[in-house]
Residue frames relative to the residue before (quaternion, step in Angstrom):
aa qw qx qy qz dx dy dz
X 1.0000 0.0000 0.0000 0.0000 0.00 0.00 0.00
X 0.4126 -0.7114 0.5133 0.2453 3.51 -0.90 0.93
X 0.6218 -0.5923 0.3594 0.3651 3.58 -1.00 0.80
X 0.6379 0.5397 -0.3488 0.4244 3.61 0.95 -0.74
X 0.6496 0.4905 -0.3191 0.4854 3.60 1.02 -0.77
X 0.6352 0.5292 -0.3214 0.4618 3.62 0.92 -0.90
X 0.6876 0.4861 -0.2901 0.4547 3.57 0.80 -0.99
X 0.6602 0.5041 -0.3110 0.4618 3.59 1.00 -0.81
X 0.6225 0.5105 -0.3463 0.4816 3.61 1.04 -0.67
X 0.6364 0.5152 -0.3244 0.4737 3.61 0.96 -0.80
X 0.6450 0.5051 -0.3213 0.4750 3.58 0.99 -0.78
X 0.6498 0.5146 -0.3163 0.4614 3.59 0.97 -0.81
X 0.5715 0.6073 -0.3731 0.4067 3.55 1.07 -0.74
X 0.5820 0.5776 -0.3670 0.4393 3.59 1.08 -0.62
X 0.6562 0.5157 -0.3166 0.4509 3.60 0.92 -0.85
X 0.6561 0.5155 -0.3050 0.4592 3.57 0.93 -0.94
X 0.7273 0.4386 -0.2567 0.4614 3.59 0.80 -0.96
X 0.6103 0.5181 -0.3566 0.4816 3.60 1.12 -0.54
X 0.6136 0.5273 -0.3525 0.4704 3.60 1.09 -0.71
X 0.6210 0.5408 -0.3434 0.4517 3.60 0.96 -0.84
X 0.6898 0.4910 -0.2670 0.4602 3.56 0.83 -1.06
X 0.6650 0.5102 -0.2901 0.4618 3.56 0.96 -0.89
X 0.6759 0.4882 -0.2902 0.4697 3.58 0.91 -0.93
X 0.6316 0.5139 -0.3424 0.4688 3.58 1.01 -0.72
X 0.6428 0.5000 -0.3192 0.4846 3.61 0.96 -0.83
X 0.6259 0.5265 -0.3340 0.4685 3.59 1.04 -0.74
X 0.6149 0.5441 -0.3453 0.4546 3.60 1.00 -0.77
X 0.6466 0.5124 -0.3196 0.4661 3.58 0.97 -0.84
X 0.6255 0.5227 -0.3444 0.4658 3.61 1.03 -0.78
X 0.6634 0.5000 -0.3205 0.4551 3.61 0.88 -0.90
X 0.6007 0.5421 -0.3511 0.4712 3.59 1.11 -0.65
X 0.6700 0.5203 -0.2977 0.4379 3.57 0.91 -0.94
X 0.7516 0.3593 -0.2295 0.5033 3.61 1.03 -0.67
X 0.5554 -0.6779 0.3549 0.3256 3.58 1.24 0.61
X 0.5074 0.5674 -0.4808 0.4352 3.55 0.86 1.03
X 0.1092 -0.8587 0.4981 0.0513 3.58 0.44 1.22
X 0.6002 0.5573 -0.3674 0.4407 3.61 1.09 -0.51
X 0.6497 0.4838 -0.3011 0.5031 3.54 0.99 -0.86
X 0.6308 0.5327 -0.3340 0.4546 3.60 0.98 -0.79
X 0.6618 0.5012 -0.3042 0.4671 3.57 0.90 -0.89
X 0.6346 0.5355 -0.3084 0.4640 3.53 1.01 -0.89
X 0.6960 0.4613 -0.2865 0.4698 3.59 0.87 -0.92
X 0.6068 0.5276 -0.3695 0.4657 3.63 1.07 -0.55
X 0.6336 0.5052 -0.3286 0.4851 3.60 1.06 -0.72
X 0.6433 0.5103 -0.3237 0.4700 3.59 0.98 -0.77
X 0.6274 0.5395 -0.3243 0.4584 3.56 1.03 -0.82
X 0.6543 0.5111 -0.3028 0.4679 3.58 0.93 -0.96
X 0.6474 0.5245 -0.3203 0.4507 3.57 1.02 -0.80
X 0.6532 0.5116 -0.3130 0.4621 3.57 1.02 -0.79
X 0.6131 0.5281 -0.3337 0.4836 3.58 1.11 -0.73
X 0.6530 0.5045 -0.3152 0.4687 3.59 0.98 -0.81
X 0.6032 0.5418 -0.3489 0.4700 3.57 1.09 -0.66
X 0.6428 0.5170 -0.3170 0.4680 3.54 0.94 -0.91
X 0.6584 0.5176 -0.3042 0.4539 3.56 0.94 -0.86
X 0.6041 0.5402 -0.3549 0.4661 3.61 1.10 -0.63
X 0.6591 0.4798 -0.3231 0.4807 3.59 0.95 -0.76
X 0.6269 0.5286 -0.3364 0.4629 3.59 0.98 -0.79
X 0.6629 0.5178 -0.2975 0.4516 3.55 0.90 -0.98
X 0.6196 0.5488 -0.3331 0.4516 3.56 1.03 -0.82
X 0.6628 0.4940 -0.3018 0.4750 3.55 0.93 -0.92
X 0.6755 0.4946 -0.3079 0.4519 3.60 0.85 -0.94
X 0.6522 0.5204 -0.3258 0.4446 3.60 0.95 -0.83
X 0.7294 0.3803 -0.2285 0.5207 3.57 1.20 -0.46
X 0.5294 -0.6841 0.3689 0.3400 3.53 1.26 0.60
X 0.4594 0.6419 -0.4657 0.4001 3.54 1.03 0.92
X 0.4563 -0.6827 0.5029 0.2698 3.56 -1.23 0.44
X 0.2820 -0.7336 0.5862 0.1965 3.60 -0.67 1.04
X 0.2140 -0.7575 0.6040 0.1249 3.56 -1.05 0.80
X 0.2633 -0.7683 0.5646 0.1472 3.55 -0.55 1.16
X 0.3368 -0.7878 0.4869 0.1698 3.56 -0.64 1.13
X 0.5056 -0.5248 0.5573 0.3978 3.52 -1.36 0.12
X 0.2938 -0.7758 0.5339 0.1636 3.56 -0.91 0.85
X 0.5054 -0.6267 0.4996 0.3199 3.54 -1.19 0.65
X 0.5192 -0.5940 0.5005 0.3564 3.57 -1.14 0.61
X 0.3708 -0.7606 0.4831 0.2249 3.57 -0.65 1.03
X 0.5567 -0.5579 0.5003 0.3585 3.48 -1.32 0.48
X 0.1652 -0.8265 0.5348 0.0592 3.59 -0.92 0.87
X 0.7615 0.2879 -0.1821 0.5514 3.59 1.23 0.12
X 0.0581 -0.7815 0.6212 0.0011 3.57 -1.08 0.78
X 0.5241 -0.6330 0.4623 0.3330 3.55 -1.18 0.45
X 0.8066 0.0203 0.0427 0.5892 3.57 1.06 -0.80
X 0.6242 -0.5158 0.4071 0.4227 3.58 -1.20 0.31
X 0.6258 0.5461 -0.3446 0.4375 3.57 0.99 -0.80
X 0.6288 0.5264 -0.3435 0.4577 3.61 0.97 -0.75
X 0.6456 0.5154 -0.3228 0.4619 3.59 0.97 -0.84
X 0.6884 0.4697 -0.2885 0.4715 3.60 0.87 -0.91
X 0.5828 0.5504 -0.3703 0.4693 3.60 1.13 -0.52
X 0.6122 0.5286 -0.3330 0.4846 3.61 1.05 -0.72
X 0.6308 0.5186 -0.3368 0.4688 3.59 0.97 -0.77
X 0.6573 0.5008 -0.3265 0.4588 3.62 0.84 -0.87
X 0.6677 0.4988 -0.3064 0.4599 3.59 0.87 -0.90
X 0.6309 0.5194 -0.3289 0.4732 3.59 1.02 -0.74
X 0.6696 0.4950 -0.3008 0.4649 3.57 0.88 -0.90
X 0.6375 0.5138 -0.3287 0.4707 3.60 1.00 -0.71
X 0.6335 0.5158 -0.3244 0.4768 3.60 1.02 -0.73
X 0.6447 0.5073 -0.3106 0.4801 3.59 0.96 -0.87
X 0.6454 0.5357 -0.3192 0.4412 3.58 0.93 -0.91
X 0.6660 0.4931 -0.3043 0.4698 3.57 0.91 -0.89
X 0.6367 0.5240 -0.3275 0.4612 3.58 0.96 -0.77
X 0.6559 0.4952 -0.3133 0.4758 3.60 0.96 -0.82
X 0.6375 0.5031 -0.3389 0.4751 3.61 0.95 -0.74
X 0.6407 0.5118 -0.3217 0.4734 3.59 0.99 -0.75
X 0.6386 0.5179 -0.3176 0.4723 3.59 1.01 -0.81
X 0.6406 0.5254 -0.3199 0.4595 3.55 0.99 -0.85
X 0.6498 0.5083 -0.3151 0.4691 3.59 0.93 -0.88
X 0.6472 0.5066 -0.3172 0.4731 3.60 1.00 -0.78
X 0.6608 0.4989 -0.3110 0.4665 3.58 0.92 -0.87
X 0.6201 0.5267 -0.3317 0.4775 3.56 1.10 -0.68
X 0.6564 0.5181 -0.2930 0.4635 3.56 0.95 -0.95
X 0.7322 0.4183 -0.2119 0.4939 3.56 1.01 -0.90
X 0.3947 -0.7421 0.4489 0.3032 3.58 1.36 0.03
X 0.3506 0.7188 -0.5021 0.3290 3.59 1.02 0.92
X 0.1987 -0.8292 0.5142 0.0925 3.55 0.13 1.32
X 0.6394 0.5345 -0.3431 0.4333 3.61 0.94 -0.80
X 0.6613 0.4841 -0.3088 0.4826 3.60 0.94 -0.81
X 0.6302 0.5360 -0.3376 0.4489 3.61 0.96 -0.80
X 0.6613 0.5029 -0.3168 0.4576 3.58 0.88 -0.90
X 0.6499 0.5034 -0.3154 0.4740 3.59 0.94 -0.89
X 0.6922 0.4975 -0.2810 0.4409 3.60 0.89 -0.88
X 0.5524 0.6062 -0.4027 0.4065 3.61 1.12 -0.55
X 0.6203 0.5280 -0.3517 0.4612 3.62 0.99 -0.78
X 0.6815 0.4996 -0.2909 0.4488 3.55 0.90 -0.91
X 0.5970 0.5489 -0.3754 0.4488 3.61 1.03 -0.69
X 0.6785 0.4768 -0.2917 0.4766 3.60 0.88 -0.90
X 0.6364 0.5381 -0.3215 0.4496 3.56 0.98 -0.84
X 0.6733 0.5037 -0.3030 0.4485 3.59 0.94 -0.84
X 0.5666 0.5578 -0.3937 0.4614 3.60 1.10 -0.54
X 0.6688 0.4991 -0.2873 0.4702 3.58 0.95 -0.93
X 0.6576 0.5216 -0.3095 0.4469 3.58 0.95 -0.90
X 0.6758 0.4722 -0.3025 0.4784 3.61 0.88 -0.84
X 0.6226 0.5386 -0.3333 0.4595 3.60 1.01 -0.78
X 0.6537 0.5153 -0.3142 0.4566 3.56 0.93 -0.88
X 0.6746 0.4881 -0.3060 0.4616 3.60 0.87 -0.89
X 0.6463 0.5025 -0.3259 0.4729 3.63 0.98 -0.81
X 0.6544 0.5141 -0.3173 0.4547 3.60 0.94 -0.86
X 0.6524 0.4987 -0.3213 0.4716 3.59 0.98 -0.82
X 0.6125 0.5261 -0.3478 0.4766 3.60 1.01 -0.69
X 0.6510 0.5176 -0.3093 0.4611 3.58 0.96 -0.82
X 0.6569 0.4989 -0.3129 0.4709 3.55 0.98 -0.83
X 0.6375 0.5164 -0.3288 0.4678 3.58 1.03 -0.71
X 0.6103 0.5433 -0.3446 0.4622 3.55 1.07 -0.70
X 0.6979 0.4579 -0.2646 0.4830 3.55 0.91 -0.89
X 0.7204 0.4589 -0.2607 0.4500 3.61 0.83 -0.96
X 0.3931 -0.6928 0.4999 0.3398 3.53 1.10 -0.72
X 0.4792 -0.7040 0.4534 0.2631 3.56 -1.18 0.36
X 0.7242 0.2672 -0.2400 0.5887 3.56 1.23 0.32
X 0.7692 0.4317 -0.2531 0.3974 3.53 -1.27 0.23
X 0.8346 -0.2807 0.1826 0.4374 3.47 -1.41 -0.26
X 0.6389 0.5458 -0.3423 0.4204 3.59 0.93 -0.82
X 0.6636 0.4930 -0.2943 0.4795 3.57 0.97 -0.86
X 0.6577 0.5072 -0.3091 0.4634 3.57 1.00 -0.78
X 0.6326 0.5152 -0.3312 0.4740 3.60 1.04 -0.69
X 0.6408 0.5055 -0.3119 0.4863 3.57 1.01 -0.83
X 0.6204 0.5331 -0.3310 0.4705 3.60 1.01 -0.77
X 0.6531 0.5019 -0.3139 0.4723 3.61 0.94 -0.83
X 0.6214 0.5348 -0.3445 0.4574 3.61 0.99 -0.79
X 0.6832 0.4828 -0.2890 0.4655 3.56 0.89 -0.95
X 0.6128 0.5416 -0.3488 0.4576 3.60 1.05 -0.69
X 0.7007 0.4587 -0.2598 0.4808 3.58 1.08 -0.72
X 0.5671 -0.6198 0.3727 0.3941 3.58 1.27 0.08
X 0.4989 0.6211 -0.4455 0.4084 3.62 1.24 0.20
X 0.0234 -0.8214 0.5672 -0.0549 3.51 -0.36 1.28
X 0.4240 -0.6988 0.5070 0.2733 3.59 -0.66 1.05
X 0.7880 0.3139 -0.2257 0.4791 3.54 -0.97 0.83
X 0.6723 0.4842 -0.2913 0.4782 3.58 1.25 -0.29
X 0.3743 0.7619 -0.4679 0.2458 3.60 1.23 0.06
X 0.7669 0.3582 -0.1909 0.4971 3.57 1.07 -0.69
X 0.4194 0.7047 -0.4715 0.3242 3.57 1.29 0.07
X 0.3788 -0.7341 0.5243 0.2067 3.54 -0.98 0.90
X 0.8009 -0.0589 0.1029 0.5869 3.55 0.75 -1.08
X 0.2378 -0.8180 0.5102 0.1187 3.58 -0.40 1.19
X 0.4023 0.7429 -0.4655 0.2636 3.62 1.19 0.16
């Protein structure tokens, strides 16, 4: 593995782990405002981001490279509305998607087939992640941010029903 690819993967690892930390903090906020379904959903999302980080770490280790664990940013712990929190999720996913596309382009330029193959999975995964966040924003727009609609959406999320994930093959 060329140093530029290794260093870029280590840099990207920061995004994955910051997303994990941010989503976990967001789950705690949802718990505080009595939306346990949203909290459960965000804990699942946080676990998924941690698993993504581990995939990047494993890729580096499998190629005899040293993963560099980054210092993480202090996560935001308060939001004005559930919609604002989910908007942050969408923006985070879009940032991660762009980073993965940039990594893929670099791996292609450096003729790193192993990295390209690994990144193809992430490209597809990010399409699903962005779709899920946009769908959840849409459901919040329809349900509203107070009252029965919000509580019904919270119950859906508690049951594992995630808008936009109906067509996802493997959420790992």
